[in-house]
C-alpha positions in Angstrom: 93.9 72.2 125.6 96.1 74.6 127.6 97.5 77.7 125.9 101.1 76.3 126.2 100.1 73.2 124.3 98.3 75.2 121.6 101.3 77.5 121.3 103.6 74.4 120.8 101.3 73.0 118.2 101.2 76.4 116.4 105.0 76.6 116.3 105.4 73.1 115.0 102.8 73.8 112.3 105.0 76.5 110.8 107.5 73.9 109.5 108.9 72.8 107.2 109.8 76.0 105.3 108.7 75.3 101.8 108.1 77.0 98.4 104.6 78.1 97.5 103.5 79.1 94.0 100.4 81.2 93.5 99.1 81.1 89.9 95.9 83.2 90.3 95.7 86.9 91.0 93.6 88.2 93.9 92.5 91.4 95.5 93.0 91.8 99.3 91.6 94.5 101.5 94.2 96.9 102.8 92.7 96.9 106.3 90.8 94.7 108.6 87.0 95.0 108.4 85.8 97.7 110.7 82.9 97.7 113.1 81.1 100.3 111.0 81.5 98.2 107.8 80.4 95.0 109.7 77.3 96.8 111.1 76.4 98.2 107.7 76.5 94.8 106.0 75.2 92.6 108.8 72.6 95.1 110.0 73.8 94.6 113.5 81.3 102.3 115.3 83.4 103.5 113.5 86.9 102.7 112.3 87.9 100.1 114.9 88.4 96.7 113.4 85.6 94.3 114.2 86.5 91.6 116.7 84.9 88.7 118.7 83.5 87.3 115.4 83.2 83.6 114.6 84.7 82.2 111.4 81.1 81.5 110.5 80.2 85.2 111.0 83.2 86.3 108.9 82.1 83.9 106.1 78.5 85.2 106.3 79.7 88.8 106.1 81.5 87.9 102.8 78.4 86.2 101.6 76.1 89.2 102.4 78.6 91.7 100.9 78.7 89.6 97.7 74.9 89.6 97.5 74.7 93.3 98.2 77.0 94.0 95.3 75.2 91.5 93.0 77.9 88.8 93.0 77.7 85.0 93.5 78.8 84.3 97.1 81.3 81.7 98.2 79.4 80.8 101.4 75.9 79.6 102.3 75.0 79.7 106.0 72.2 77.9 107.7 72.2 78.4 111.5 75.7 77.4 112.6 76.7 75.5 109.5 78.5 77.2 106.6 78.9 75.5 103.3 81.5 76.5 100.7 80.0 77.0 97.2 81.5 78.0 93.8 81.5 81.7 94.3 83.0 84.5 92.2 83.2 87.4 94.7 84.2 88.2 98.3 85.8 85.5 100.5 88.3 85.1 103.3 91.9 85.0 102.0 93.7 81.8 101.6 96.6 81.5 104.1 99.2 81.5 101.3 97.7 84.7 99.8 97.7 86.4 103.2 101.3 85.5 104.0 102.5 86.7 100.6 100.5 90.0 101.1 101.9 90.4 104.6 105.6 89.7 103.7 105.9 91.6 100.3 109.0 89.7 99.3 110.7 89.7 102.7 111.9 86.7 104.8 112.2 88.6 108.2 110.0 88.1 111.2 108.0 91.2 110.3 107.8 92.8 106.9 110.0 95.6 108.0 112.6 93.7 110.1 113.4 91.3 112.9 113.5 93.6 115.9 110.8 94.5 118.4 111.5 98.2 117.5 110.6 97.5 113.9 107.2 96.1 115.0 106.4 99.3 117.0 106.1 101.2 113.7 103.9 98.7 111.9 101.8 96.8 114.3 99.8 97.2 117.6 101.0 94.8 120.3 101.1 94.9 124.0 104.0 97.4 124.3 102.5 100.2 122.2 98.8 99.3 122.1 98.4 100.0 125.9 94.7 99.1 125.6 92.3 96.2 126.1 90.9 96.6 122.6 92.2 97.1 119.1 93.2 100.5 117.6 91.5 102.1 114.6 92.7 100.7 111.3 95.4 102.3 109.2 97.1 104.3 112.0 100.6 102.8 111.6 102.8 102.4 108.6 101.5 100.3 105.7 103.7 97.6 104.1 105.0 98.2 100.5 101.8 96.6 99.1 99.8 99.3 101.0 98.3 96.9 103.6 97.9 98.0 107.2 97.8 96.0 110.4 99.1 92.7 109.0 101.1 92.4 112.3 99.1 92.9 115.5 95.9 94.8 116.2 93.6 91.8 115.4 94.4 88.3 114.4 92.6 87.5 111.1 90.5 84.5 110.0 91.7 82.6 107.0 89.8 80.5 104.5 91.9 77.4 105.2 91.1 74.6 107.6 93.7 73.5 110.1 95.9 70.5 110.0 99.2 70.8 111.9 101.0 68.5 109.5 99.5 69.8 106.2 102.7 71.4 104.9 104.9 68.3 105.5 103.9 67.1 102.0 105.6 70.1 100.4 109.2 69.4 101.6 110.3 68.1 98.2 107.9 70.0 95.9 106.3 73.4 95.8 102.8 74.0 97.0 100.8 75.3 94.1 97.8 77.5 95.1 97.4 75.7 98.4 94.0 76.0 100.1 94.7 73.9 103.2 93.3 70.4 103.9 89.9 69.6 102.5 87.3 69.0 105.2 83.6 68.4 105.0 83.0 68.8 108.7 81.2 72.0 109.8 83.3 71.8 113.0 86.7 71.9 111.4 89.1 74.5 112.9 90.2 77.4 110.7 93.5 79.3 110.8 94.0 82.8 112.0 97.1 84.9 111.4 98.8 88.1 112.2 98.9 88.5 116.0 96.9 90.9 118.1 97.0 94.1 120.2 97.7 92.3 123.5 100.3 89.9 122.1 104.0 89.5 122.4 106.1 90.1 119.2 106.6 86.3 118.6 102.9 85.9 118.2 102.8 88.8 115.6 105.4 87.2 113.2 104.4 86.7 109.6 104.8 83.0 110.0 102.7 82.5 113.2 99.6 80.4 112.8 96.8 79.6 115.2 93.5 77.8 114.8 90.0 77.9 116.3 86.7 76.2 115.7 84.2 78.0 113.4 82.0 79.0 116.3 84.8 80.2 118.6 84.8 83.9 119.6 87.9 85.7 120.8 88.2 89.5 121.6 91.3 89.8 119.5 90.2 87.9 116.3 88.7 89.7 113.2 89.2 89.4 109.5 89.8 91.2 106.2 88.3 90.3 102.9 89.6 89.1 99.6 87.9 89.6 96.2 88.2 87.3 93.1 89.5 89.4 90.1 86.6 88.2 88.0 84.3 90.2 90.3 86.4 93.4 89.9 84.1 96.4 89.3 86.5 97.5 86.6 85.1 94.7 84.4 81.9 96.7 84.3 82.2 100.4 83.3 78.9 101.6 84.9 79.7 99.9 88.2 83.3 101.1 88.0 82.1 104.7 87.7 79.7 104.3 90.5 82.3 102.9 92.9 85.0 105.3 91.9 82.6 108.1 92.6 81.9 106.8 96.1 85.6 106.6 96.8 86.2 110.2 95.6 83.4 111.3 97.9 85.0 109.5 100.8 82.2 106.9 101.2 84.4 104.1 102.2 88.1 103.2 102.2 88.4 101.4 98.9 88.8 102.4 95.3 87.3 99.3 93.8 84.5 98.6 96.2 82.0 100.4 98.4 83.7 99.0 101.5 87.4 98.4 100.9 90.5 99.6 99.1 91.5 96.4 97.4 95.1 95.7 96.4 95.5 93.5 93.3 98.4 91.0 93.4 99.5 90.1 89.9 100.6 86.4 89.8 102.1 83.9 89.2 104.5 84.4 92.2 106.8 82.1 94.0 107.1 82.4 97.7 110.0 80.8 99.7 
């Protein structure tokens, strides 16, 4: 498929505008997973966001991170096949969760406005990135929820599978905790969001959606992690003290995990 055709499909898939209701809280990382974090977990740099990773790799990272921290993983990988299981820990964000976290209550193209000048302050794209690779995470302004780089820098893998017409069913009724179309095929495409360092502003909009097969690798696609609230370290006082201590000593970016500063979104919330 040519890029123009893919772009047209992506634009069509944004419609119709519809209401989404999220009833479950979630934690979402305030930044994309960095190369150093990926290397540490995957045993394979720094503060640059990891890129050129398959969806399968991103899912495996979440699974290994869960196992390292004694949680039940959401994913089981054998060779190039990833199976979703009933986990209680780290996973890729659902598309609806990601868009709510990106927008923080706004309806503009970007969380801070509609103009290209607005994007210069909050996201790396071709005009300000001036590079052939992503910038370090957390260099530009965070959104009101404390999340960085939701526009530009790297596109981010979502949990959801791709179906261009999936949201047509919600024209007359709200989508409640949508997780995308169900698919049992290991070859199903998965969505990525957010735009990238070499993209035009239109690609970096909060509504823009693309998709790629689970074994596809692009030099501008990475991911950030989500954590189920039932796995929060604050449910365990000893683990909480241990992780808080790591954060105070600067061993990682996150207050509630050894790898990430996770932002809790209290729900239910209605998105328009």
